[in-house]
C-alpha positions in Angstrom: -13.7 1.2 15.9 -10.6 0.1 14.0 -8.9 2.9 12.0 -7.8 1.3 8.7 -6.5 4.6 7.3 -3.3 4.2 9.2 -1.1 1.2 10.3 -1.8 -0.4 13.7 -1.3 1.7 16.8 0.1 0.5 20.2 -3.4 -0.2 21.5 -4.1 -2.5 18.5 -0.9 -4.4 19.1 -1.7 -4.7 22.8 -4.9 -6.5 22.0 -3.0 -9.3 20.2 -0.4 -9.5 23.0 -3.2 -10.0 25.5 -4.7 -12.7 23.5 -1.3 -14.5 23.5 -0.9 -14.1 27.2 2.3 -12.2 26.7 3.5 -9.4 28.9 6.4 -7.4 27.4 9.4 -7.0 29.6 9.5 -3.2 28.9 6.8 -0.7 29.7 5.9 3.0 29.2 7.9 5.0 26.8 10.4 2.2 26.1 7.5 -0.1 25.0 6.0 2.7 22.9 9.3 3.3 21.1 9.9 -0.4 20.5 6.5 -0.9 19.0 7.1 2.0 16.7 10.4 0.5 15.6 8.9 -2.9 14.9 6.0 -1.2 13.1 8.4 0.7 10.9 10.2 -2.5 10.1 7.1 -4.5 9.2 5.4 -1.7 7.1 8.7 -1.0 5.3 8.9 -4.7 4.5 5.3 -4.6 3.2 6.1 -1.6 0.9 9.3 -3.1 -0.4 7.7 -6.6 -1.1 4.5 -5.3 -2.6 5.8 -2.2 -4.3 2.7 -0.4 -3.3 1.7 2.7 -1.3 -1.0 1.6 1.2 -1.3 4.9 3.1 -2.9 7.3 0.6 -1.6 10.9 0.3 -3.6 13.5 2.1 -3.6 15.8 -0.9 -2.8 16.0 -4.6 0.8 15.8 -5.9 2.3 15.8 -9.3 4.1 12.8 -10.9 5.6 12.4 -14.4 5.2 9.5 -16.7 6.3 8.4 -20.2 3.7 9.0 -22.9 3.5 6.2 -25.4 1.4 7.9 -28.1 -1.7 5.9 -27.2 -5.1 6.9 -25.9 -4.4 5.0 -22.7 -2.0 5.8 -19.9 -1.1 3.6 -16.9 0.1 5.5 -13.8 0.7 4.7 -10.2 -2.3 3.7 -8.1 -4.5 6.7 -7.2 -7.7 7.4 -5.3 -8.6 10.6 -7.2 -7.6 12.3 -10.4 -7.4 16.0 -11.0 -5.6 16.8 -14.3 -2.9 15.9 -16.8 -0.5 18.1 -18.8 1.8 17.4 -21.7 5.2 19.0 -21.5 8.3 19.0 -23.7 9.0 20.0 -27.3 5.4 20.0 -28.3 4.6 22.8 -25.8 6.5 25.1 -23.5 5.7 25.1 -20.6 2.9 22.7 -21.5 -0.7 22.3 -22.5 -3.6 20.6 -20.6 -4.9 17.3 -21.8 -8.7 17.2 -21.8 -11.4 14.5 -22.3 -9.7 12.2 -19.8 -11.7 9.4 -18.0 -10.7 7.2 -15.1 -11.1 3.5 -15.6 -12.5 1.9 -12.5 -12.4 -1.9 -12.3 -14.1 -4.0 -9.7 -11.9 -4.9 -6.7 -8.8 -3.5 -8.3 -6.8 -0.4 -7.6 -7.3 2.5 -10.0 -4.3 2.9 -12.4 -5.6 3.8 -15.9 -6.5 7.0 -17.7 -8.0 7.1 -21.1 -8.8 9.8 -23.6 -11.4 9.8 -26.3 -13.8 7.3 -24.7 -15.8 5.3 -27.2 -15.7 2.4 -29.6 -13.0 4.1 -31.7 -10.2 6.5 -30.8 -11.6 10.0 -30.9 -10.1 13.0 -32.6 -11.2 16.5 -31.4 -12.7 19.0 -33.7 -9.7 21.2 -33.0 -7.6 18.6 -34.8 -8.8 20.1 -38.1 -6.7 23.2 -37.3 -4.2 21.6 -35.0 -3.4 18.0 -35.9 -3.2 16.6 -32.3 -5.3 13.4 -31.8 -6.8 12.6 -28.4 -3.9 10.6 -27.1 -1.1 10.9 -24.5 1.7 12.2 -26.7 4.8 10.0 -26.9 7.8 11.2 -24.9 10.1 10.6 -21.9 8.5 11.9 -18.6 6.4 14.2 -20.7 3.0 13.6 -19.0 2.6 15.3 -15.7 -0.4 13.9 -13.7 -1.9 15.7 -10.7 -3.7 13.2 -8.5 -4.1 11.9 -4.9 -1.9 8.8 -5.0 -2.4 5.6 -3.0 -3.6 2.0 -3.2 -7.0 2.9 -1.8 -8.7 5.3 0.7 -8.0 2.8 3.5 -5.6 -0.2 4.0 -7.2 -3.5 3.1 -8.6 -5.1 6.2 -6.9 -8.5 5.8 -3.5 -6.8 5.2 -4.0 -4.5 8.2 -4.8 -7.5 10.5 -1.8 -9.5 9.2 0.5 -6.6 9.9 -0.9 -6.1 13.4 -0.4 -9.7 14.3 3.1 -9.7 12.8 4.1 -6.7 14.9 2.8 -8.4 18.0 4.5 -11.7 17.1 7.9 -10.0 16.7 7.5 -8.2 20.0 6.4 -11.4 21.7 9.4 -13.2 20.3 11.6 -10.8 22.3 9.9 -11.7 25.5 11.8 -14.9 26.4 9.5 -16.0 29.2 5.9 -15.1 30.2 4.1 -15.8 33.5 1.4 -18.0 32.2 1.7 -21.8 32.5 5.3 -22.9 32.4 8.2 -25.3 32.1 10.4 -23.7 34.6 9.2 -23.3 38.2 10.5 -21.4 41.2 9.0 -22.2 44.5 9.5 -20.1 47.6 7.7 -21.6 50.6 4.0 -22.0 49.6 4.3 -19.7 46.6 5.2 -21.2 43.2 5.9 -19.2 40.0 6.2 -20.8 36.6 7.6 -19.5 33.3 7.2 -20.7 29.7 8.6 -19.6 26.4 6.3 -17.0 24.9 5.1 -16.8 21.3 4.5 -20.5 20.7 0.8 -20.0 19.9 1.6 -17.1 17.5 3.6 -19.2 15.0 0.7 -19.1 12.5 0.9 -15.3 12.5 4.1 -15.4 10.5 2.7 -17.8 8.0 -0.5 -15.8 7.5 1.5 -12.5 7.3 3.7 -13.7 4.5 0.8 -15.2 2.6 -1.3 -12.0 2.8 1.6 -9.8 1.8 2.2 -12.1 -1.2 -1.4 -11.6 -2.3 -0.8 -7.8 -2.6 2.5 -8.0 -4.5 2.4 -5.8 -7.6 3.3 -7.4 -10.9 6.8 -6.6 -11.8 6.2 -5.2 -15.3 3.8 -2.9 -17.0 3.0 -5.5 -19.6 2.1 -8.0 -16.9 0.0 -5.4 -15.1 -1.8 -4.4 -18.3 -2.4 -7.5 -20.4 -5.0 -6.0 -22.8 -4.9 -4.8 -26.4 -3.6 -1.2 -26.8 -5.8 1.5 -28.2 -4.2 3.6 -30.9 
């Protein structure tokens, strides 16, 4: 069964190489190391192009964000939320923010937290004595969020498959000749061996890889990611 919680392993890449009829010129530990290097290259390219974290953290971590003084806060993509704390001049070392809900949208990564859920922004009863509305207070890096960050619990299947094929394509491109059907023939007595350039049938892999990665590219600005009216 395919493991989509991690990037393709050597066994996954080998399946694609076999389908192409390509036998790498290196074997054993050298092949393992080369596949690891190419995998790092491709997955780093994916992260840099998409600006997303596809391997979710194994546990909670703390990240800081700018509060804008609204009842809504957009943070990095996460798979579970634990807590949020306001820090800075308003409190030292900080105070917990309660009444927080996670906004879950169909087929989209989770990025939004809201306070005071309802038709109107809510003000807690405590505000009678302490005038603090149910918002994320404005400030620079003043909201500390504890969550398990990542795009999703598993890597999207289409992206995983595209990365697997791209790793195999790059490895196949390094194998100049394969022993299946050929243009160059060496004949010794009654035995003939033919070679052909490898990777010709994998040219579509590169096209599909680039198209799939483009689908997961994160919008460059917060306003582009969050084109909706602000709650105040």
